[in-house]
N, CA, C and O of each residue as an XYZ file, in Angstrom:
420
protein
N     121.550    144.631    105.329
C     121.605    144.456    103.882
C     121.508    142.980    103.533
O     122.092    142.143    104.222
N     120.787    142.651    102.484
C     120.565    141.279    102.131
C     121.828    140.685    101.481
O     122.492    141.342    100.680
N     122.146    139.421    101.846
C     123.285    138.772    101.267
C     123.025    138.353     99.828
O     121.943    137.862     99.506
N     123.985    138.540     98.987
C     123.855    138.184     97.601
C     124.082    136.681     97.469
O     125.000    136.137     98.084
N     123.253    136.004     96.672
C     123.419    134.548     96.480
C     124.737    134.304     95.700
O     125.084    135.039     94.775
N     125.458    133.227     96.123
C     126.711    132.963     95.412
C     126.475    132.578     93.982
O     125.439    131.999     93.656
N     127.406    132.885     93.131
C     127.342    132.466     91.753
C     127.375    130.920     91.709
O     128.359    130.310     92.126
N     126.339    130.320     91.222
C     126.233    128.832     91.292
C     127.324    128.163     90.545
O     127.734    127.061     90.907
N     127.807    128.780     89.521
C     128.990    128.141     88.774
C     130.212    128.052     89.620
O     130.928    127.052     89.604
N     130.464    129.146     90.396
C     131.646    129.145     91.261
C     131.414    128.337     92.544
O     132.347    127.728     93.069
N     130.176    128.330     93.049
C     129.856    127.686     94.314
C     129.737    126.168     94.227
O     129.917    125.467     95.223
N     129.438    125.671     93.049
C     129.193    124.237     92.859
C     130.484    123.518     92.492
O     130.872    123.448     91.326
N     131.130    122.991     93.511
C     132.327    122.211     93.313
C     132.007    120.772     93.504
O     132.059    120.254     94.620
N     131.661    120.091     92.384
C     131.181    118.701     92.484
C     132.357    117.717     92.549
O     133.421    117.963     91.979
N     132.149    116.629     93.237
C     133.157    115.572     93.276
C     133.082    114.806     91.941
O     132.006    114.585     91.386
N     134.227    114.425     91.469
C     134.246    113.528     90.362
C     134.341    112.103     90.931
O     134.385    111.936     92.150
N     134.373    111.099     90.090
C     134.380    109.743     90.606
C     135.587    109.408     91.455
O     135.462    108.724     92.471
N     136.748    109.879     91.054
C     137.964    109.551     91.881
C     137.910    110.243     93.238
O     138.339    109.676     94.243
N     137.369    111.504     93.272
C     137.234    112.179     94.509
C     136.251    111.435     95.428
O     136.473    111.331     96.634
N     135.161    110.920     94.834
C     134.164    110.202     95.625
C     134.796    108.920     96.170
O     134.630    108.594     97.345
N     135.527    108.190     95.306
C     136.173    106.941     95.753
C     137.131    107.234     96.922
O     137.130    106.507     97.915
N     137.933    108.277     96.809
C     138.857    108.653     97.900
C     138.123    108.969     99.192
O     138.516    108.498    100.259
N     137.045    109.773     99.107
C     136.273    110.111    100.314
C     135.666    108.831    100.961
O     135.720    108.666    102.180
N     135.109    107.962    100.155
C     134.487    106.779    100.704
C     135.565    105.903    101.331
O     135.353    105.382    102.426
N     136.723    105.719    100.677
C     137.786    104.902    101.234
C     138.253    105.515    102.585
O     138.504    104.774    103.536
N     138.366    106.808    102.668
C     138.819    107.489    103.870
C     137.809    107.306    105.010
O     138.193    107.002    106.140
N     136.492    107.497    104.703
C     135.486    107.423    105.801
C     135.130    106.013    106.242
O     134.633    105.816    107.351
N     135.380    105.032    105.384
C     134.979    103.680    105.694
C     136.140    102.683    105.955
O     135.938    101.482    106.133
N     137.312    103.232    105.967
C     138.512    102.383    106.184
C     138.644    101.247    105.186
O     139.087    100.149    105.521
N     138.247    101.538    103.940
C     138.418    100.636    102.830
C     139.653    101.049    102.031
O     140.126    102.180    102.138
N     140.145    100.155    101.262
C     141.219    100.536    100.325
C     140.501    101.291     99.151
O     139.287    101.193     98.970
N     141.294    102.017     98.402
C     140.731    102.724     97.257
C     140.144    101.733     96.253
O     139.117    102.010     95.633
N     140.787    100.593     96.096
C     140.275     99.569     95.172
C     138.927     99.037     95.626
O     138.013     98.847     94.823
N     138.818     98.796     96.951
C     137.498     98.319     97.481
C     136.436     99.411     97.316
O     135.310     99.131     96.904
N     136.790    100.620     97.631
C     135.813    101.718     97.517
C     135.394    101.927     96.078
O     134.221    102.205     95.828
N     136.319    101.804     95.099
C     136.017    101.944     93.698
C     135.112    100.797     93.274
O     134.192    101.009     92.483
N     135.349     99.579     93.781
C     134.448     98.475     93.460
C     133.030     98.720     93.983
O     132.045     98.382     93.327
N     132.950     99.301     95.155
C     131.624     99.622     95.720
C     130.955    100.682     94.928
O     129.763    100.549     94.651
N     131.615    101.714     94.545
C     131.033    102.774     93.734
C     130.602    102.233     92.351
O     129.521    102.572     91.869
N     131.409    101.427     91.738
C     131.040    100.811     90.454
C     129.812     99.902     90.579
O     128.946     99.880     89.705
N     129.759     99.134     91.717
C     128.613     98.268     91.913
C     127.345     99.119     92.114
O     126.297     98.787     91.560
N     127.421    100.182     92.877
C     126.275    101.104     93.085
C     125.830    101.650     91.727
O     124.641    101.691     91.413
N     126.814    102.066     90.935
C     126.483    102.665     89.621
C     125.748    101.648     88.755
O     124.769    101.993     88.094
N     126.214    100.387     88.750
C     125.600     99.338     87.931
C     124.174     99.087     88.402
O     123.255     99.006     87.588
N     123.987     98.963     89.702
C     122.634     98.714     90.275
C     121.695     99.820     89.942
O     120.543     99.573     89.584
N     122.177    101.090     90.056
C     121.402    102.294     89.821
C     120.944    102.306     88.373
O     119.759    102.494     88.099
N     121.874    102.109     87.440
C     121.536    102.117     86.035
C     120.569    100.990     85.660
O     119.593    101.213     84.945
N     120.845     99.798     86.141
C     119.970     98.648     85.850
C     118.554     98.888     86.408
O     117.574     98.517     85.761
N     118.436     99.492     87.574
C     117.078     99.787     88.150
C     116.360    100.729     87.274
O     115.176    100.530     87.003
N     117.022    101.767     86.805
C     116.335    102.755     85.945
C     115.985    102.176     84.565
O     114.915    102.459     84.026
N     116.901    101.354     83.989
C     116.633    100.728     82.731
C     115.440     99.794     82.760
O     114.690     99.690     81.789
N     115.278     99.132     83.857
C     114.193     98.133     84.000
C     112.866     98.813     84.364
O     111.821     98.164     84.378
N     112.908    100.103     84.655
C     111.740    100.846     85.032
C     111.385    100.750     86.547
O     110.340    101.242     86.973
N     112.241    100.132     87.318
C     111.984     99.996     88.752
C     112.231    101.249     89.556
O     111.488    101.540     90.494
N     113.261    101.996     89.206
C     113.638    103.157     89.970
C     114.441    102.783     91.220
O     114.680    101.604     91.482
N     114.838    103.757     91.958
C     115.690    103.505     93.133
C     115.362    104.533     94.194
O     115.266    105.726     93.906
N     115.190    104.070     95.423
C     114.909    104.992     96.524
C     115.836    104.677     97.717
O     115.855    103.566     98.248
N     116.582    105.684     98.099
C     117.397    105.593     99.314
C     116.677    106.551    100.319
O     116.838    107.771    100.275
N     115.921    105.959    101.175
C     115.084    106.756    102.120
C     115.861    107.824    102.810
O     116.906    107.590    103.418
N     115.325    108.993    102.699
C     115.990    110.218    103.311
C     116.977    110.897    102.407
O     117.221    112.096    102.541
N     117.539    110.171    101.507
C     118.595    110.725    100.610
C     117.996    111.210     99.298
O     117.997    112.408     99.014
N     117.491    110.291     98.510
C     116.861    110.627     97.189
C     116.054    109.486     96.673
O     116.156    108.353     97.142
N     115.244    109.807     95.692
C     114.595    108.758     94.888
C     114.743    109.134     93.446
O     114.722    110.313     93.092
N     114.893    108.126     92.604
C     115.042    108.333     91.178
C     114.143    107.361     90.460
O     114.026    106.198     90.845
N     113.488    107.866     89.378
C     112.622    107.019     88.605
C     112.737    107.394     87.111
O     113.055    108.527     86.748
N     112.468    106.406     86.288
C     112.418    106.610     84.821
C     111.045    107.143     84.464
O     110.032    106.595     84.899
N     111.003    108.187     83.690
C     109.699    108.815     83.312
C     109.652    108.917     81.769
O     110.658    109.137     81.093
N     108.434    108.746     81.271
C     108.225    108.829     79.824
C     107.944    110.299     79.457
O     107.104    110.936     80.093
N     108.604    110.820     78.486
C     108.441    112.136     77.960
C     107.590    112.013     76.690
O     107.927    111.257     75.779
N     106.484    112.765     76.644
C     105.594    112.704     75.495
C     106.201    113.372     74.305
O     107.100    114.203     74.432
N     105.692    112.997     73.097
C     106.140    113.622     71.836
C     105.666    115.099     71.947
O     104.622    115.396     72.526
N     106.458    115.972     71.385
C     106.124    117.433     71.446
C     106.678    118.100     70.198
O     107.518    117.557     69.481
N     106.171    119.292     69.977
C     106.695    120.064     68.855
C     107.734    121.012     69.374
O     107.628    121.536     70.483
N     108.744    121.229     68.559
C     109.783    122.179     68.921
C     110.155    123.033     67.759
O     109.498    122.972     66.720
N     111.160    123.813     67.885
C     111.559    124.712     66.752
C     113.075    124.669     66.602
O     113.832    124.758     67.569
N     113.474    124.529     65.356
C     114.880    124.562     65.028
C     115.353    126.015     65.216
O     114.841    126.903     64.534
N     116.310    126.282     66.114
C     116.716    127.669     66.394
C     117.392    128.357     65.193
O     117.358    129.583     65.089
N     117.985    127.601     64.315
C     118.684    128.156     63.199
C     117.759    128.604     62.079
O     117.905    129.686     61.509
N     116.791    127.721     61.782
C     115.859    127.933     60.629
C     114.510    128.432     61.035
O     113.795    129.022     60.225
N     114.128    128.200     62.324
C     112.805    128.571     62.783
C     111.754    127.495     62.342
O     110.559    127.638     62.597
N     112.225    126.470     61.703
C     111.318    125.414     61.261
C     110.736    124.664     62.461
O     111.439    124.386     63.432
N     109.398    124.330     62.378
C     108.772    123.576     63.419
C     109.115    122.092     63.179
O     109.036    121.587     62.059
N     109.496    121.416     64.275
C     109.890    119.969     64.155
C     109.120    119.207     65.220
O     108.628    119.788     66.188
N     109.022    117.898     65.027
C     108.400    117.025     66.058
C     109.591    116.394     66.771
O     110.514    115.843     66.171
N     109.502    116.519     68.132
C     110.513    115.882     68.954
C     109.857    114.569     69.455
O     108.827    114.611     70.128
N     110.463    113.401     69.119
C     109.831    112.140     69.457
C     109.756    111.873     70.953
O     110.526    112.428     71.738
N     108.823    111.020     71.332
C     108.712    110.579     72.745
C     110.022    109.928     73.140
O     110.688    109.295     72.321
N     110.393    110.093     74.431
C     111.606    109.489     74.960
C     111.458    109.306     76.438
O     110.436    109.650     77.032
N     112.514    108.749     77.033
C     112.557    108.557     78.494
C     113.522    109.540     79.115
O     114.478    109.973     78.472
N     113.282    109.883     80.334
C     114.142    110.741     81.117
C     114.251    110.196     82.539
O     113.677    109.150     82.840
N     114.978    110.885     83.418
C     115.117    110.487     84.772
C     114.630    111.653     85.674
O     114.995    112.809     85.457
N     113.800    111.321     86.687
C     113.378    112.293     87.637
C     114.004    111.923     88.974
O     113.827    110.807     89.461
N     114.717    112.839     89.551
C     115.377    112.619     90.821
C     114.813    113.626     91.833
O     114.772    114.829     91.575
N     114.386    113.113     92.973
C     113.841    113.977     94.000
C     114.681    113.877     95.258
O     115.052    112.776     95.664
N     114.982    114.978     95.867
C     115.774    115.004     97.099
C     114.948    114.520     98.267
O     113.771    114.862     98.379
N     115.535    113.741     99.126
C     114.909    113.225    100.349
C     115.039    114.223    101.513
O     115.662    115.276    101.374
N     114.461    113.886    102.616
C     114.444    114.811    103.750
C     115.857    115.144    104.292
O     116.108    116.275    104.709
N     116.773    114.152    104.282
C     118.128    114.419    104.774
C     118.832    115.472    103.876
O     119.461    116.404    104.377
N     118.710    115.302    102.558
C     119.348    116.249    101.691
C     118.704    117.650    101.841
O     119.407    118.656    101.945
N     117.405    117.690    101.850
C     116.677    118.949    101.975
C     117.089    119.671    103.248
O     117.309    120.882    103.225
N     117.198    118.933    104.383
C     117.593    119.525    105.644
C     119.056    120.011    105.561
O     119.379    121.091    106.055
N     119.929    119.211    104.938
C     121.368    119.556    104.894
C     121.605    120.852    104.125
O     122.482    121.635    104.488
N     120.834    121.084    103.072
C     121.115    122.293    102.284
C     120.401    123.544    102.815
O     120.706    124.655    102.382
N     119.472    123.376    103.729
C     118.736    124.540    104.258
C     119.374    125.034    105.563
O     119.028    126.116    106.037
N     120.291    124.270    106.148
C     120.895    124.701    107.368
C     122.173    125.435    107.147
O     122.810    125.868    108.106
């Protein structure tokens, strides 16, 4: 009999920032303050890279880039009125080979 896929809402237990800081501190023998400083620095570099249009690539882990979204027409769900959704920017994140391998095993 085929296994049923887990409910993604129940199966997805994401780390929040303090959990991540604790795990990094534990694995790297840093204090929590040092680990938090490292996480904050990574966050700053990541945001700055995307804002400047450079993107970020951690080989094997992931790559992220800023992408332009074209103007498009949409519909107001309440009124049914057609509206123009202006052009904007978004983020495209692609999993690297290490992540892909980790989730398929």
